[in-house]
Chimera marker file (.cmm) of the C-alpha trace (Angstrom):
<marker_set name="trace">
<marker id="1" x="17.621" y="-1.254" z="9.476" r="1" g="1" b="0" radius="0.5"/>
<marker id="2" x="15.384" y="-4.265" z="9.083" r="1" g="1" b="0" radius="0.5"/>
<marker id="3" x="12.627" y="-3.292" z="6.651" r="1" g="1" b="0" radius="0.5"/>
<marker id="4" x="9.713" y="-5.505" z="5.697" r="1" g="1" b="0" radius="0.5"/>
<marker id="5" x="8.671" y="-3.296" z="2.747" r="1" g="1" b="0" radius="0.5"/>
<marker id="6" x="10.829" y="-0.982" z="0.684" r="1" g="1" b="0" radius="0.5"/>
<marker id="7" x="9.872" y="0.847" z="-2.466" r="1" g="1" b="0" radius="0.5"/>
<marker id="8" x="12.173" y="2.952" z="-4.601" r="1" g="1" b="0" radius="0.5"/>
<marker id="9" x="10.631" y="5.530" z="-6.949" r="1" g="1" b="0" radius="0.5"/>
<marker id="10" x="7.534" y="3.373" z="-7.424" r="1" g="1" b="0" radius="0.5"/>
<marker id="11" x="5.449" y="4.898" z="-10.218" r="1" g="1" b="0" radius="0.5"/>
<marker id="12" x="2.281" y="3.933" z="-12.064" r="1" g="1" b="0" radius="0.5"/>
<marker id="13" x="1.054" y="5.786" z="-15.131" r="1" g="1" b="0" radius="0.5"/>
<marker id="14" x="-2.073" y="5.170" z="-17.168" r="1" g="1" b="0" radius="0.5"/>
<marker id="15" x="-1.505" y="6.839" z="-20.536" r="1" g="1" b="0" radius="0.5"/>
<marker id="16" x="-1.173" y="10.543" z="-19.593" r="1" g="1" b="0" radius="0.5"/>
<marker id="17" x="-2.410" y="10.141" z="-15.983" r="1" g="1" b="0" radius="0.5"/>
<marker id="18" x="0.095" y="9.460" z="-13.195" r="1" g="1" b="0" radius="0.5"/>
<marker id="19" x="-1.591" y="7.592" z="-10.354" r="1" g="1" b="0" radius="0.5"/>
<marker id="20" x="1.523" y="6.997" z="-8.218" r="1" g="1" b="0" radius="0.5"/>
<marker id="21" x="4.592" y="9.197" z="-8.622" r="1" g="1" b="0" radius="0.5"/>
<marker id="22" x="8.046" y="8.194" z="-7.333" r="1" g="1" b="0" radius="0.5"/>
<marker id="23" x="6.967" y="6.718" z="-3.994" r="1" g="1" b="0" radius="0.5"/>
<marker id="24" x="9.857" y="5.590" z="-1.799" r="1" g="1" b="0" radius="0.5"/>
<marker id="25" x="8.845" y="3.828" z="1.419" r="1" g="1" b="0" radius="0.5"/>
<marker id="26" x="10.914" y="2.106" z="4.090" r="1" g="1" b="0" radius="0.5"/>
<marker id="27" x="8.627" y="0.299" z="6.526" r="1" g="1" b="0" radius="0.5"/>
<marker id="28" x="10.293" y="-1.338" z="9.510" r="1" g="1" b="0" radius="0.5"/>
<marker id="29" x="9.459" y="-4.929" z="10.374" r="1" g="1" b="0" radius="0.5"/>
<marker id="30" x="7.012" y="-5.069" z="13.293" r="1" g="1" b="0" radius="0.5"/>
<marker id="31" x="5.762" y="-1.512" z="12.852" r="1" g="1" b="0" radius="0.5"/>
<marker id="32" x="2.234" y="-0.313" z="12.187" r="1" g="1" b="0" radius="0.5"/>
<marker id="33" x="2.046" y="1.959" z="9.173" r="1" g="1" b="0" radius="0.5"/>
<marker id="34" x="-0.982" y="4.101" z="8.298" r="1" g="1" b="0" radius="0.5"/>
<marker id="35" x="-1.444" y="4.615" z="4.581" r="1" g="1" b="0" radius="0.5"/>
<marker id="36" x="-3.926" y="7.459" z="4.378" r="1" g="1" b="0" radius="0.5"/>
<marker id="37" x="-4.768" y="10.236" z="1.963" r="1" g="1" b="0" radius="0.5"/>
<marker id="38" x="-7.577" y="11.713" z="-0.100" r="1" g="1" b="0" radius="0.5"/>
<marker id="39" x="-9.436" y="9.871" z="-2.845" r="1" g="1" b="0" radius="0.5"/>
<marker id="40" x="-7.269" y="9.533" z="-5.925" r="1" g="1" b="0" radius="0.5"/>
<marker id="41" x="-3.985" y="9.878" z="-4.028" r="1" g="1" b="0" radius="0.5"/>
<marker id="42" x="-2.760" y="6.461" z="-5.229" r="1" g="1" b="0" radius="0.5"/>
<marker id="43" x="-3.151" y="4.382" z="-2.053" r="1" g="1" b="0" radius="0.5"/>
<marker id="44" x="-5.048" y="1.496" z="-3.661" r="1" g="1" b="0" radius="0.5"/>
<marker id="45" x="-2.852" y="1.578" z="-6.754" r="1" g="1" b="0" radius="0.5"/>
<marker id="46" x="0.261" y="1.337" z="-4.582" r="1" g="1" b="0" radius="0.5"/>
<marker id="47" x="-1.211" y="-1.630" z="-2.709" r="1" g="1" b="0" radius="0.5"/>
<marker id="48" x="-2.166" y="-3.301" z="-6.001" r="1" g="1" b="0" radius="0.5"/>
<marker id="49" x="1.418" y="-2.936" z="-7.210" r="1" g="1" b="0" radius="0.5"/>
<marker id="50" x="2.739" y="-4.465" z="-3.969" r="1" g="1" b="0" radius="0.5"/>
<marker id="51" x="0.391" y="-7.419" z="-4.496" r="1" g="1" b="0" radius="0.5"/>
<marker id="52" x="1.370" y="-7.870" z="-8.135" r="1" g="1" b="0" radius="0.5"/>
<marker id="53" x="-2.143" y="-7.025" z="-9.327" r="1" g="1" b="0" radius="0.5"/>
<marker id="54" x="-0.836" y="-4.217" z="-11.505" r="1" g="1" b="0" radius="0.5"/>
<marker id="55" x="2.712" y="-3.692" z="-12.730" r="1" g="1" b="0" radius="0.5"/>
<marker id="56" x="4.682" y="-0.569" z="-11.858" r="1" g="1" b="0" radius="0.5"/>
<marker id="57" x="5.538" y="1.712" z="-14.760" r="1" g="1" b="0" radius="0.5"/>
<marker id="58" x="8.909" y="2.306" z="-13.108" r="1" g="1" b="0" radius="0.5"/>
<marker id="59" x="10.619" y="1.764" z="-9.805" r="1" g="1" b="0" radius="0.5"/>
<marker id="60" x="11.122" y="-1.328" z="-7.700" r="1" g="1" b="0" radius="0.5"/>
<marker id="61" x="10.111" y="-2.863" z="-4.404" r="1" g="1" b="0" radius="0.5"/>
<marker id="62" x="10.939" y="-5.643" z="-1.985" r="1" g="1" b="0" radius="0.5"/>
<marker id="63" x="8.771" y="-7.361" z="0.574" r="1" g="1" b="0" radius="0.5"/>
<marker id="64" x="10.569" y="-9.188" z="3.373" r="1" g="1" b="0" radius="0.5"/>
<marker id="65" x="13.758" y="-9.213" z="1.317" r="1" g="1" b="0" radius="0.5"/>
<marker id="66" x="12.079" y="-10.647" z="-1.781" r="1" g="1" b="0" radius="0.5"/>
<marker id="67" x="12.287" y="-8.626" z="-4.992" r="1" g="1" b="0" radius="0.5"/>
<marker id="68" x="9.410" y="-8.022" z="-7.372" r="1" g="1" b="0" radius="0.5"/>
<marker id="69" x="8.875" y="-9.338" z="-10.035" r="1" g="1" b="0" radius="0.5"/>
<marker id="70" x="11.480" y="-12.102" z="-9.686" r="1" g="1" b="0" radius="0.5"/>
<marker id="71" x="10.109" y="-13.367" z="-6.347" r="1" g="1" b="0" radius="0.5"/>
<marker id="72" x="6.429" y="-12.587" z="-6.983" r="1" g="1" b="0" radius="0.5"/>
<marker id="73" x="5.130" y="-16.067" z="-6.170" r="1" g="1" b="0" radius="0.5"/>
<marker id="74" x="7.190" y="-16.287" z="-2.987" r="1" g="1" b="0" radius="0.5"/>
<marker id="75" x="5.856" y="-12.894" z="-1.900" r="1" g="1" b="0" radius="0.5"/>
<marker id="76" x="2.253" y="-13.947" z="-2.529" r="1" g="1" b="0" radius="0.5"/>
<marker id="77" x="2.684" y="-17.149" z="-0.531" r="1" g="1" b="0" radius="0.5"/>
<marker id="78" x="3.424" y="-15.100" z="2.573" r="1" g="1" b="0" radius="0.5"/>
<marker id="79" x="0.928" y="-12.233" z="2.451" r="1" g="1" b="0" radius="0.5"/>
<marker id="80" x="-2.806" y="-11.841" z="2.326" r="1" g="1" b="0" radius="0.5"/>
<marker id="81" x="-4.795" y="-8.846" z="1.241" r="1" g="1" b="0" radius="0.5"/>
<marker id="82" x="-8.204" y="-7.326" z="1.378" r="1" g="1" b="0" radius="0.5"/>
<marker id="83" x="-8.547" y="-4.013" z="-0.434" r="1" g="1" b="0" radius="0.5"/>
<marker id="84" x="-11.877" y="-2.428" z="0.315" r="1" g="1" b="0" radius="0.5"/>
<marker id="85" x="-13.640" y="0.877" z="0.414" r="1" g="1" b="0" radius="0.5"/>
<marker id="86" x="-14.971" y="1.105" z="3.959" r="1" g="1" b="0" radius="0.5"/>
<marker id="87" x="-17.913" y="3.327" z="4.769" r="1" g="1" b="0" radius="0.5"/>
<marker id="88" x="-17.493" y="6.220" z="7.144" r="1" g="1" b="0" radius="0.5"/>
<marker id="89" x="-19.837" y="8.378" z="9.143" r="1" g="1" b="0" radius="0.5"/>
<marker id="90" x="-19.855" y="11.775" z="7.441" r="1" g="1" b="0" radius="0.5"/>
<marker id="91" x="-21.066" y="13.518" z="10.594" r="1" g="1" b="0" radius="0.5"/>
<marker id="92" x="-18.015" y="12.337" z="12.597" r="1" g="1" b="0" radius="0.5"/>
<marker id="93" x="-14.428" y="13.525" z="12.485" r="1" g="1" b="0" radius="0.5"/>
<marker id="94" x="-11.642" y="11.377" z="11.058" r="1" g="1" b="0" radius="0.5"/>
<marker id="95" x="-10.455" y="10.572" z="14.584" r="1" g="1" b="0" radius="0.5"/>
<marker id="96" x="-13.982" y="9.529" z="15.643" r="1" g="1" b="0" radius="0.5"/>
<marker id="97" x="-14.279" y="7.250" z="12.597" r="1" g="1" b="0" radius="0.5"/>
<marker id="98" x="-10.897" y="5.672" z="13.384" r="1" g="1" b="0" radius="0.5"/>
<marker id="99" x="-11.947" y="5.171" z="17.030" r="1" g="1" b="0" radius="0.5"/>
<marker id="100" x="-15.028" y="3.255" z="15.853" r="1" g="1" b="0" radius="0.5"/>
<marker id="101" x="-12.918" y="1.021" z="13.595" r="1" g="1" b="0" radius="0.5"/>
<marker id="102" x="-10.333" y="0.501" z="16.350" r="1" g="1" b="0" radius="0.5"/>
<marker id="103" x="-12.945" y="-0.400" z="18.975" r="1" g="1" b="0" radius="0.5"/>
<marker id="104" x="-14.505" y="-2.946" z="16.599" r="1" g="1" b="0" radius="0.5"/>
<marker id="105" x="-11.202" y="-4.828" z="16.581" r="1" g="1" b="0" radius="0.5"/>
<marker id="106" x="-10.272" y="-4.337" z="12.948" r="1" g="1" b="0" radius="0.5"/>
<link id1="1" id2="2" r="1" g="1" b="0" radius="0.2"/>
<link id1="2" id2="3" r="1" g="1" b="0" radius="0.2"/>
<link id1="3" id2="4" r="1" g="1" b="0" radius="0.2"/>
<link id1="4" id2="5" r="1" g="1" b="0" radius="0.2"/>
<link id1="5" id2="6" r="1" g="1" b="0" radius="0.2"/>
<link id1="6" id2="7" r="1" g="1" b="0" radius="0.2"/>
<link id1="7" id2="8" r="1" g="1" b="0" radius="0.2"/>
<link id1="8" id2="9" r="1" g="1" b="0" radius="0.2"/>
<link id1="9" id2="10" r="1" g="1" b="0" radius="0.2"/>
<link id1="10" id2="11" r="1" g="1" b="0" radius="0.2"/>
<link id1="11" id2="12" r="1" g="1" b="0" radius="0.2"/>
<link id1="12" id2="13" r="1" g="1" b="0" radius="0.2"/>
<link id1="13" id2="14" r="1" g="1" b="0" radius="0.2"/>
<link id1="14" id2="15" r="1" g="1" b="0" radius="0.2"/>
<link id1="15" id2="16" r="1" g="1" b="0" radius="0.2"/>
<link id1="16" id2="17" r="1" g="1" b="0" radius="0.2"/>
<link id1="17" id2="18" r="1" g="1" b="0" radius="0.2"/>
<link id1="18" id2="19" r="1" g="1" b="0" radius="0.2"/>
<link id1="19" id2="20" r="1" g="1" b="0" radius="0.2"/>
<link id1="20" id2="21" r="1" g="1" b="0" radius="0.2"/>
<link id1="21" id2="22" r="1" g="1" b="0" radius="0.2"/>
<link id1="22" id2="23" r="1" g="1" b="0" radius="0.2"/>
<link id1="23" id2="24" r="1" g="1" b="0" radius="0.2"/>
<link id1="24" id2="25" r="1" g="1" b="0" radius="0.2"/>
<link id1="25" id2="26" r="1" g="1" b="0" radius="0.2"/>
<link id1="26" id2="27" r="1" g="1" b="0" radius="0.2"/>
<link id1="27" id2="28" r="1" g="1" b="0" radius="0.2"/>
<link id1="28" id2="29" r="1" g="1" b="0" radius="0.2"/>
<link id1="29" id2="30" r="1" g="1" b="0" radius="0.2"/>
<link id1="30" id2="31" r="1" g="1" b="0" radius="0.2"/>
<link id1="31" id2="32" r="1" g="1" b="0" radius="0.2"/>
<link id1="32" id2="33" r="1" g="1" b="0" radius="0.2"/>
<link id1="33" id2="34" r="1" g="1" b="0" radius="0.2"/>
<link id1="34" id2="35" r="1" g="1" b="0" radius="0.2"/>
<link id1="35" id2="36" r="1" g="1" b="0" radius="0.2"/>
<link id1="36" id2="37" r="1" g="1" b="0" radius="0.2"/>
<link id1="37" id2="38" r="1" g="1" b="0" radius="0.2"/>
<link id1="38" id2="39" r="1" g="1" b="0" radius="0.2"/>
<link id1="39" id2="40" r="1" g="1" b="0" radius="0.2"/>
<link id1="40" id2="41" r="1" g="1" b="0" radius="0.2"/>
<link id1="41" id2="42" r="1" g="1" b="0" radius="0.2"/>
<link id1="42" id2="43" r="1" g="1" b="0" radius="0.2"/>
<link id1="43" id2="44" r="1" g="1" b="0" radius="0.2"/>
<link id1="44" id2="45" r="1" g="1" b="0" radius="0.2"/>
<link id1="45" id2="46" r="1" g="1" b="0" radius="0.2"/>
<link id1="46" id2="47" r="1" g="1" b="0" radius="0.2"/>
<link id1="47" id2="48" r="1" g="1" b="0" radius="0.2"/>
<link id1="48" id2="49" r="1" g="1" b="0" radius="0.2"/>
<link id1="49" id2="50" r="1" g="1" b="0" radius="0.2"/>
<link id1="50" id2="51" r="1" g="1" b="0" radius="0.2"/>
<link id1="51" id2="52" r="1" g="1" b="0" radius="0.2"/>
<link id1="52" id2="53" r="1" g="1" b="0" radius="0.2"/>
<link id1="53" id2="54" r="1" g="1" b="0" radius="0.2"/>
<link id1="54" id2="55" r="1" g="1" b="0" radius="0.2"/>
<link id1="55" id2="56" r="1" g="1" b="0" radius="0.2"/>
<link id1="56" id2="57" r="1" g="1" b="0" radius="0.2"/>
<link id1="57" id2="58" r="1" g="1" b="0" radius="0.2"/>
<link id1="58" id2="59" r="1" g="1" b="0" radius="0.2"/>
<link id1="59" id2="60" r="1" g="1" b="0" radius="0.2"/>
<link id1="60" id2="61" r="1" g="1" b="0" radius="0.2"/>
<link id1="61" id2="62" r="1" g="1" b="0" radius="0.2"/>
<link id1="62" id2="63" r="1" g="1" b="0" radius="0.2"/>
<link id1="63" id2="64" r="1" g="1" b="0" radius="0.2"/>
<link id1="64" id2="65" r="1" g="1" b="0" radius="0.2"/>
<link id1="65" id2="66" r="1" g="1" b="0" radius="0.2"/>
<link id1="66" id2="67" r="1" g="1" b="0" radius="0.2"/>
<link id1="67" id2="68" r="1" g="1" b="0" radius="0.2"/>
<link id1="68" id2="69" r="1" g="1" b="0" radius="0.2"/>
<link id1="69" id2="70" r="1" g="1" b="0" radius="0.2"/>
<link id1="70" id2="71" r="1" g="1" b="0" radius="0.2"/>
<link id1="71" id2="72" r="1" g="1" b="0" radius="0.2"/>
<link id1="72" id2="73" r="1" g="1" b="0" radius="0.2"/>
<link id1="73" id2="74" r="1" g="1" b="0" radius="0.2"/>
<link id1="74" id2="75" r="1" g="1" b="0" radius="0.2"/>
<link id1="75" id2="76" r="1" g="1" b="0" radius="0.2"/>
<link id1="76" id2="77" r="1" g="1" b="0" radius="0.2"/>
<link id1="77" id2="78" r="1" g="1" b="0" radius="0.2"/>
<link id1="78" id2="79" r="1" g="1" b="0" radius="0.2"/>
<link id1="79" id2="80" r="1" g="1" b="0" radius="0.2"/>
<link id1="80" id2="81" r="1" g="1" b="0" radius="0.2"/>
<link id1="81" id2="82" r="1" g="1" b="0" radius="0.2"/>
<link id1="82" id2="83" r="1" g="1" b="0" radius="0.2"/>
<link id1="83" id2="84" r="1" g="1" b="0" radius="0.2"/>
<link id1="84" id2="85" r="1" g="1" b="0" radius="0.2"/>
<link id1="85" id2="86" r="1" g="1" b="0" radius="0.2"/>
<link id1="86" id2="87" r="1" g="1" b="0" radius="0.2"/>
<link id1="87" id2="88" r="1" g="1" b="0" radius="0.2"/>
<link id1="88" id2="89" r="1" g="1" b="0" radius="0.2"/>
<link id1="89" id2="90" r="1" g="1" b="0" radius="0.2"/>
<link id1="90" id2="91" r="1" g="1" b="0" radius="0.2"/>
<link id1="91" id2="92" r="1" g="1" b="0" radius="0.2"/>
<link id1="92" id2="93" r="1" g="1" b="0" radius="0.2"/>
<link id1="93" id2="94" r="1" g="1" b="0" radius="0.2"/>
<link id1="94" id2="95" r="1" g="1" b="0" radius="0.2"/>
<link id1="95" id2="96" r="1" g="1" b="0" radius="0.2"/>
<link id1="96" id2="97" r="1" g="1" b="0" radius="0.2"/>
<link id1="97" id2="98" r="1" g="1" b="0" radius="0.2"/>
<link id1="98" id2="99" r="1" g="1" b="0" radius="0.2"/>
<link id1="99" id2="100" r="1" g="1" b="0" radius="0.2"/>
<link id1="100" id2="101" r="1" g="1" b="0" radius="0.2"/>
<link id1="101" id2="102" r="1" g="1" b="0" radius="0.2"/>
<link id1="102" id2="103" r="1" g="1" b="0" radius="0.2"/>
<link id1="103" id2="104" r="1" g="1" b="0" radius="0.2"/>
<link id1="104" id2="105" r="1" g="1" b="0" radius="0.2"/>
<link id1="105" id2="106" r="1" g="1" b="0" radius="0.2"/>
</marker_set>
């Protein structure tokens, strides 16, 4: 398979709190991958590790065949990021919120 992102047992701990626990992903090049879950599930922390903004406690990852941390600068030259906390309409379902985002062209 041709994967653009792979993680192997990616973990992030803060003292006694485990934010990300043994995440192994294999995301195919050209695919669209939804990274969803409840607050505190570790989504933002995982993304921060993939961007080199915080170091994994254990595990490893590659992006487009480049290994972190050895190829960190090469990885950052090829990707952009924008981690945000978007607002949602509490009176709408998850699907309805996603439809609004999709129709806005994001």
